[in-house]
C-alpha positions as CSV (number, residue, x, y, z in Angstrom):
1,M,-144.0,105.3,51.6
2,I,-146.2,106.1,48.7
3,V,-145.0,104.6,45.5
4,R,-145.7,106.6,42.3
5,S,-145.6,104.6,39.1
6,V,-145.1,106.5,35.8
7,L,-145.9,104.6,32.6
8,L,-144.0,105.8,29.7
9,R,-145.8,105.9,26.4
10,S,-144.7,108.5,24.0
11,R,-141.9,110.6,25.5
12,L,-139.3,110.7,28.2
13,L,-140.0,110.3,31.9
14,R,-139.6,113.8,33.3
15,W,-138.4,115.1,36.6
16,P,-139.3,114.3,39.4
17,L,-138.5,110.6,38.9
18,P,-140.8,108.0,40.4
19,V,-140.0,107.1,44.0
20,A,-139.0,103.4,44.4
21,A,-140.4,101.1,47.1
22,R,-137.1,100.5,48.8
23,H,-133.5,101.4,47.9
24,Y,-131.8,100.6,51.2
25,T,-128.9,98.1,51.3
26,E,-128.5,95.9,54.3
27,G,-125.3,95.9,56.3
28,N,-124.1,92.8,54.6
29,I,-123.4,94.3,51.2
30,L,-122.5,90.8,49.9
31,K,-126.2,90.3,49.5
32,L,-125.8,92.5,46.5
33,Q,-124.6,89.3,44.7
34,D,-128.2,88.8,43.7
35,R,-127.7,91.9,41.4
36,G,-124.5,90.3,40.0
37,F,-122.6,93.0,41.8
38,F,-119.6,91.1,43.1
39,Q,-117.3,88.7,41.4
40,D,-115.0,87.3,44.1
41,V,-114.2,87.7,47.8
42,F,-110.6,87.2,49.0
43,P,-109.7,85.0,50.8
44,A,-112.4,82.8,49.3
45,E,-112.5,80.5,52.4
46,A,-113.4,83.5,54.6
47,I,-116.5,84.6,52.8
48,D,-118.8,83.5,55.6
49,K,-116.7,85.5,58.1
50,A,-116.8,88.5,55.8
51,R,-120.6,88.3,55.7
52,T,-120.8,88.1,59.5
53,T,-118.4,91.0,59.9
54,L,-120.3,93.2,57.5
55,G,-123.7,92.4,59.2
56,A,-122.5,92.7,62.8
57,S,-121.3,96.3,62.9
58,P,-120.4,99.3,60.7
59,Q,-117.1,98.8,58.8
60,T,-114.8,100.9,56.8
61,V,-114.6,100.2,53.0
62,Y,-112.2,101.7,50.6
63,A,-111.5,101.9,46.9
64,G,-108.7,103.5,45.0
65,F,-108.6,105.9,42.1
66,D,-105.4,106.9,40.3
67,P,-105.2,110.3,38.8
68,T,-104.3,109.2,35.2
69,A,-106.6,111.9,33.7
70,D,-108.4,115.0,34.9
71,S,-111.7,113.1,35.0
72,L,-113.0,109.7,35.9
73,H,-114.9,107.9,33.2
74,V,-118.0,105.6,33.1
75,G,-115.7,102.6,33.7
76,N,-115.1,103.9,37.2
77,L,-118.8,104.1,38.0
78,L,-119.2,100.5,39.3
79,V,-116.6,101.0,42.0
80,I,-118.2,104.3,43.0
81,I,-121.6,102.6,43.1
82,G,-120.0,100.0,45.3
83,L,-118.8,102.6,47.8
84,L,-122.3,104.2,47.7
85,H,-123.9,100.8,48.5
86,S,-121.5,100.5,51.4
87,Q,-122.5,104.0,52.6
88,R,-126.2,103.1,52.3
89,A,-125.5,100.1,54.4
90,G,-124.2,102.2,57.3
91,H,-120.5,101.7,56.6
92,Q,-117.8,104.4,56.2
93,P,-116.6,104.8,52.6
94,I,-113.1,105.9,51.8
95,A,-112.1,107.1,48.3
96,L,-108.3,106.8,48.1
97,L,-106.7,109.1,45.5
98,G,-103.4,107.9,44.2
99,G,-101.3,111.0,44.4
100,A,-98.2,108.7,44.9
101,T,-99.3,105.6,43.0
102,G,-100.5,107.6,40.1
103,Q,-96.9,108.6,39.5
104,I,-95.9,104.9,39.4
105,G,-98.6,103.5,37.2
106,D,-100.7,100.4,37.7
107,P,-99.7,97.7,35.2
108,S,-103.0,95.8,35.7
109,G,-104.8,95.2,32.4
110,R,-102.1,97.1,30.4
111,K,-99.8,95.9,27.7
112,T,-97.4,98.9,27.9
113,E,-96.2,101.2,30.6
114,R,-98.0,104.5,31.2
115,Q,-96.2,107.6,30.3
116,A,-94.7,109.4,33.4
117,M,-96.8,112.5,34.4
118,L,-95.5,115.8,35.5
119,L,-96.3,116.6,39.1
120,D,-98.4,119.6,38.1
121,S,-100.6,117.3,36.0
122,V,-100.9,114.8,38.8
123,N,-102.0,117.5,41.2
124,R,-104.5,119.0,38.8
125,N,-106.0,115.5,38.1
126,L,-106.2,114.8,41.8
127,R,-108.2,118.0,42.4
128,C,-110.6,117.3,39.5
129,I,-111.4,113.7,40.3
130,G,-111.6,114.5,44.1
131,E,-114.2,117.1,43.3
132,Q,-116.1,114.7,41.0
133,I,-116.3,112.0,43.7
134,E,-117.5,114.5,46.3
135,R,-120.1,115.8,43.9
136,I,-121.4,112.4,43.0
137,F,-121.7,111.5,46.7
138,E,-123.5,114.8,47.4
139,N,-125.9,114.2,44.5
140,H,-126.6,110.8,45.8
141,R,-127.2,112.0,49.3
142,G,-129.5,114.9,48.4
143,L,-131.3,113.5,45.3
144,M,-131.4,109.7,45.8
145,W,-131.4,109.3,49.5
146,E,-132.9,112.3,51.3
147,K,-135.3,113.4,48.5
148,R,-136.6,109.9,48.2
149,G,-137.1,109.5,51.9
150,L,-134.9,106.5,52.4
151,G,-133.5,106.9,55.9
152,G,-131.2,108.7,58.3
153,A,-127.9,110.4,57.9
154,L,-125.2,108.8,55.8
155,K,-121.6,108.8,56.8
156,P,-119.9,111.3,54.5
157,V,-117.3,109.9,52.1
158,L,-113.7,110.4,53.3
159,V,-111.4,111.4,50.4
160,V,-107.7,110.8,51.1
161,N,-104.5,111.1,49.1
162,N,-101.8,108.5,49.5
163,A,-99.1,111.0,48.8
164,D,-99.8,112.4,52.2
165,W,-98.3,109.4,54.0
166,Y,-95.6,108.6,51.6
167,R,-94.1,112.1,52.1
168,E,-93.4,111.0,55.7
169,L,-91.3,108.0,54.5
170,N,-87.9,108.0,52.9
171,F,-86.9,105.3,50.4
172,V,-84.6,103.4,52.6
173,E,-87.1,103.4,55.5
174,F,-89.9,102.2,53.2
175,V,-87.8,99.3,51.8
176,S,-86.6,98.3,55.2
177,R,-90.0,98.5,57.0
178,V,-92.3,97.3,54.2
179,G,-90.3,95.6,51.5
180,R,-89.0,92.9,53.8
181,H,-92.5,91.5,54.1
182,F,-92.9,90.7,50.3
183,R,-91.6,87.6,48.6
184,M,-90.4,87.6,45.1
185,G,-92.2,84.4,44.2
186,S,-95.6,85.8,45.1
187,M,-94.9,89.1,43.4
188,L,-93.8,87.4,40.2
189,S,-96.8,85.1,40.1
190,R,-99.4,88.0,39.9
191,A,-101.3,87.9,36.6
192,S,-100.5,91.6,36.0
193,V,-96.8,90.8,36.2
194,Q,-96.9,87.6,34.2
195,S,-98.8,89.1,31.3
196,R,-96.4,92.0,31.0
197,L,-93.3,89.8,31.2
198,Q,-94.6,87.9,28.2
199,Q,-94.6,91.2,26.2
200,D,-91.5,92.3,24.2
201,A,-91.3,95.5,26.2
202,G,-91.4,93.6,29.5
203,M,-92.0,95.4,32.8
204,S,-90.1,98.2,34.5
205,F,-89.0,98.1,38.2
206,T,-91.3,101.1,38.7
207,E,-94.4,99.2,37.6
208,F,-93.3,96.0,39.4
209,T,-93.3,98.0,42.7
210,Y,-96.9,99.2,42.3
211,Q,-98.4,96.2,44.2
212,I,-96.1,97.0,47.2
213,F,-97.4,100.6,47.3
214,Q,-101.1,99.6,46.9
215,A,-100.6,96.9,49.6
216,Y,-99.2,99.5,52.0
217,D,-102.1,101.8,51.3
218,W,-104.5,99.2,52.7
219,C,-102.2,98.6,55.6
220,H,-102.1,102.3,56.4
221,L,-105.8,102.6,56.2
222,L,-106.3,99.6,58.5
223,Q,-104.0,101.2,61.1
224,K,-105.5,104.7,60.8
225,H,-109.1,104.0,60.0
226,N,-109.6,100.3,60.9
227,C,-110.4,99.7,57.2
228,R,-110.9,96.0,56.8
229,F,-112.5,95.9,53.3
230,Q,-111.2,96.9,49.9
231,L,-113.3,97.2,46.7
232,G,-111.7,96.9,43.3
233,G,-112.3,95.7,39.8
234,S,-111.6,92.1,38.9
235,D,-108.2,93.2,37.5
236,Q,-107.2,94.3,40.9
237,M,-107.2,90.9,42.5
238,G,-103.4,90.6,42.4
239,N,-103.0,93.9,44.2
240,I,-105.6,93.0,46.8
241,M,-103.8,89.7,47.4
242,S,-100.6,91.6,48.0
243,G,-102.3,93.9,50.5
244,H,-103.8,90.9,52.3
245,E,-100.4,89.2,52.5
246,L,-98.7,92.3,53.9
247,I,-101.4,92.9,56.5
248,S,-101.2,89.2,57.6
249,R,-97.5,89.8,58.4
250,V,-97.6,93.3,59.8
251,E,-101.0,93.1,61.7
252,P,-101.4,89.4,62.5
253,G,-104.8,88.5,63.9
254,K,-106.6,91.3,62.1
255,D,-108.8,89.8,59.4
256,V,-109.2,91.9,56.2
257,Y,-111.2,91.1,53.0
258,G,-111.0,92.1,49.4
259,I,-114.1,92.3,47.2
260,T,-113.8,92.4,43.4
261,L,-116.4,93.7,41.1
262,P,-117.1,92.3,37.6
263,L,-115.5,93.9,34.5
264,I,-118.2,95.4,32.4
265,T,-117.7,95.1,28.7
266,N,-119.9,95.9,25.7
267,E,-121.2,93.5,23.1
268,E,-117.9,93.7,21.2
269,G,-115.9,92.9,24.3
270,D,-114.4,96.4,24.7
271,K,-114.1,97.9,28.2
272,F,-117.2,99.7,29.2
273,G,-117.3,103.3,27.9
274,K,-114.0,103.0,26.1
275,S,-114.9,101.5,22.7
276,A,-112.9,102.7,19.8
277,G,-110.6,104.6,22.2
278,N,-113.3,107.2,23.0
279,A,-113.8,107.3,26.7
280,V,-117.1,108.6,28.1
281,W,-116.1,110.9,31.0
282,L,-117.8,111.9,34.2
283,G,-116.6,115.5,33.9
284,A,-118.9,117.9,32.1
285,E,-116.0,119.6,30.5
286,K,-115.0,116.4,28.7
287,T,-118.4,114.7,28.2
288,S,-121.5,116.9,28.6
289,P,-124.5,115.8,30.6
290,Y,-126.3,115.3,27.3
291,G,-123.5,113.2,26.0
292,L,-123.6,111.0,29.1
293,Y,-127.3,110.7,28.9
294,Q,-127.1,109.7,25.3
295,F,-124.4,107.1,26.0
296,F,-126.7,105.2,28.4
297,R,-129.8,106.0,26.2
298,R,-128.2,104.0,23.4
299,T,-127.6,100.9,25.6
300,P,-128.5,97.7,23.6
301,D,-131.5,95.7,24.8
302,S,-129.2,92.8,25.6
303,E,-127.2,94.9,28.1
304,V,-129.8,97.3,29.7
305,E,-131.1,95.0,32.5
306,K,-127.5,94.1,33.5
307,L,-126.6,97.8,33.8
308,L,-129.8,98.6,35.7
309,R,-128.8,96.0,38.2
310,L,-125.2,97.1,38.5
311,L,-125.3,100.9,38.2
312,T,-128.6,102.0,39.7
313,F,-130.1,101.6,43.2
314,L,-133.5,100.6,41.8
315,P,-134.9,97.6,43.7
316,L,-134.9,94.3,41.7
317,D,-138.7,94.1,41.7
318,E,-138.8,97.5,40.1
319,I,-136.2,96.5,37.5
320,R,-138.1,93.4,36.7
321,S,-141.3,95.4,36.2
322,L,-139.5,97.9,34.1
323,M,-138.0,95.2,31.9
324,A,-141.4,93.5,31.5
325,R,-142.9,96.8,30.1
326,H,-139.8,97.3,28.0
327,Q,-140.2,93.8,26.4
328,R,-143.8,94.5,25.6
329,T,-143.0,97.9,24.0
330,P,-139.3,98.0,23.2
331,E,-139.8,100.8,20.7
332,L,-140.4,103.2,23.7
333,W,-136.9,102.5,25.1
334,E,-138.3,102.9,28.6
335,A,-135.5,100.8,30.3
336,Q,-132.7,102.8,28.6
337,K,-134.3,106.1,29.4
338,R,-134.6,105.2,33.1
339,L,-131.0,104.0,33.1
340,A,-129.9,107.3,31.5
341,Q,-131.9,109.4,33.9
342,E,-130.6,107.7,37.1
343,L,-127.0,108.0,36.1
344,T,-127.2,111.5,34.7
345,L,-128.9,112.6,37.9
346,L,-126.2,110.9,40.0
347,V,-123.3,112.4,38.1
348,H,-124.6,115.8,37.0
349,G,-127.5,116.5,39.3
350,E,-131.0,117.9,38.6
351,E,-129.9,120.7,36.3
352,G,-127.7,118.4,34.2
353,L,-130.5,115.9,33.8
354,R,-133.0,118.6,32.9
355,K,-130.7,120.0,30.2
356,A,-130.0,116.6,28.8
357,E,-133.7,115.7,28.6
358,D,-134.6,119.1,27.1
359,I,-132.1,118.7,24.3
360,S,-133.2,115.2,23.7
361,D,-136.9,116.2,23.5
362,A,-136.0,119.1,21.1
363,L,-134.0,117.0,18.8
364,F,-136.7,114.3,18.8
365,S,-139.2,116.9,17.7
366,G,-136.9,118.3,15.0
367,N,-136.1,121.6,16.8
368,V,-133.2,123.0,14.8
369,Q,-132.4,125.6,17.5
370,A,-131.6,122.8,19.9
371,L,-129.1,121.4,17.4
372,G,-127.4,124.8,17.4
373,E,-126.9,124.6,21.2
374,L,-124.8,121.4,21.0
375,E,-121.1,121.1,20.9
376,V,-119.4,119.0,18.2
377,R,-118.7,116.2,20.7
378,D,-122.5,116.1,21.6
379,I,-123.5,115.9,17.9
380,K,-120.9,113.1,17.3
381,Q,-122.2,111.2,20.3
382,T,-125.8,111.7,19.2
383,F,-125.2,110.7,15.6
384,G,-122.6,108.0,16.3
385,G,-120.5,106.9,13.4
386,A,-121.2,110.0,11.3
387,P,-118.1,111.3,9.6
388,L,-116.8,114.7,10.5
389,V,-115.6,117.0,7.7
390,E,-114.0,120.4,8.2
391,I,-114.8,122.9,5.5
392,L,-113.5,126.5,5.0
393,P,-116.5,128.7,4.2
394,E,-116.5,130.5,0.8
395,P,-118.9,133.1,-0.6
396,G,-121.7,131.6,-2.7
397,L,-121.4,128.0,-1.5
398,S,-124.5,126.1,-2.6
399,V,-126.4,123.1,-1.2
400,L,-124.7,121.0,-4.0
401,D,-121.3,122.3,-3.1
402,V,-121.5,121.3,0.6
403,A,-122.9,117.9,-0.3
404,M,-120.0,117.2,-2.5
405,K,-117.3,118.6,-0.2
406,A,-118.7,116.4,2.6
407,K,-118.5,113.4,0.3
408,C,-122.2,112.6,0.7
409,F,-122.5,111.4,-2.9
410,R,-120.2,109.6,-5.3
411,N,-120.8,112.1,-8.1
412,E,-122.8,115.3,-8.9
413,Q,-125.3,113.4,-11.0
414,D,-126.3,111.2,-8.1
415,A,-126.3,114.3,-5.8
416,T,-128.6,116.3,-8.1
417,R,-131.0,113.5,-8.6
418,I,-131.3,112.6,-4.8
419,I,-131.4,116.2,-3.6
420,A,-134.2,117.1,-6.1
421,A,-136.2,114.1,-5.0
422,G,-136.1,115.3,-1.4
423,G,-133.6,112.7,-0.1
424,F,-131.2,115.3,1.3
425,S,-131.5,117.4,4.5
426,I,-129.5,120.1,6.2
427,N,-130.0,120.5,9.9
428,L,-133.1,118.3,9.9
429,N,-134.8,120.3,7.1
430,K,-135.1,119.0,3.5
431,A,-133.0,120.9,1.0
432,K,-134.3,120.2,-2.6
433,N,-132.7,123.1,-4.5
434,V,-129.1,122.3,-5.4
435,A,-128.4,125.9,-6.3
436,E,-129.6,127.4,-3.0
437,V,-126.8,129.4,-1.4
438,L,-126.0,128.5,2.2
439,A,-127.2,131.0,4.8
440,P,-126.0,131.4,8.4
441,G,-128.7,130.5,10.9
442,V,-130.4,128.2,8.4
443,H,-127.8,126.0,6.9
444,I,-125.0,126.9,9.2
445,L,-125.9,126.9,12.9
446,K,-124.6,129.3,15.5
447,N,-122.2,126.7,16.8
448,G,-120.6,126.5,13.4
449,I,-122.0,123.1,12.5
450,S,-124.2,121.7,9.7
451,L,-125.7,118.3,10.1
452,L,-126.3,116.7,6.7
453,R,-128.4,113.6,6.1
454,V,-128.8,111.5,3.0
455,G,-131.9,109.3,3.1
456,K,-133.1,108.4,6.6
457,R,-129.9,107.1,8.3
458,N,-126.7,108.4,6.7
459,Y,-125.5,111.5,8.6
460,Y,-122.5,113.7,7.9
461,I,-121.2,116.4,10.3
462,V,-119.7,119.6,8.8
463,K,-117.6,121.8,11.0
464,W,-117.1,125.2,9.4
465,L,-113.7,126.6,10.0
466,A,-113.5,130.2,11.2
């Protein structure tokens, strides 16, 4: 294979991306531990047997996704990448959608119970996240496997809905057949249960049963698809243990293994992609391709190598070379740009990546028209932390008027002095005349937004009300 290296110097890497030397994962996916990919294997004493099983023949590996929203978010990416690594290794990936368990609510990592969802909302969410998962797997197959010449056919992901098998069981039958295999002591000892019992609100019976349903999911997939491996975040260990315990009683002699992935947090310790309560979504309707691109483009230097290892398929040698160049010229943000490119391509495909890079290039060069193409959410993501002010347009509004309404200055005296000195911009262009009347297309963009800037770093977003 010919390896093309592209040295970034003054602008973004452009499509097509450089072809890496080798992206293929061996059958034993546990070797991905050298990327920091796995946290634990359960049962711990069976790790050698799990390695042997994975390396000996193709296996079936599953991970679950509950339909708590109409889109997955970047916090789900690591589990999806885990399924893709399994697929690349020759195994059969299964994405289990929680049409049933989503109505119950997983208590893992939560301090309060989720609000019950209407069935129509559950079904809509199932359809949306199912389509997202299939699109990501298709993007990976076409753009990161076949286009990069990495091997033969991949086993297509199997997307299943656990509501399909629970419809066949009535409550008494389920409790009689499945419930008798669980012990209260073990269920109460789970970390997800203990942490909730210590809260004033406690835990409902509904949430308490979640581990039974997730355990049965694994048992069902083992019986129907010979699924011996489950992937999940580190907060899923209790549910994985429950599944292992059920299978050991229902299917004695069949060895199964749980693999947990590390919880990714940012520098402040917040869950990845959920800082300040603002999730970064994988659905273009909720977070645009440009917004996703910018999220990863702004990755701190201290985090970017870790995310390249965890969330991309780039070989470690390529990542080390990339980081060496980045350390020599950090001002070029080469590592962050490559991270953003790989993940935008995976989630949104070629067209999504091209649009994201075109907008980024235009904004970097000061193209006001590009700013007018953005939605409010994109501008907020681009100029993170900028306050958003909604203003009702009035005839004759001046540069000074909008600056004061947006609270850019403490008083008119400061505003007049700084504006006249060239320290104030509207839509990336300096505005020095305080009396200049605002004009659509110049001061007010076609998306109904004005981007104000005081000095070099202080941005304010004005949304003009219709």
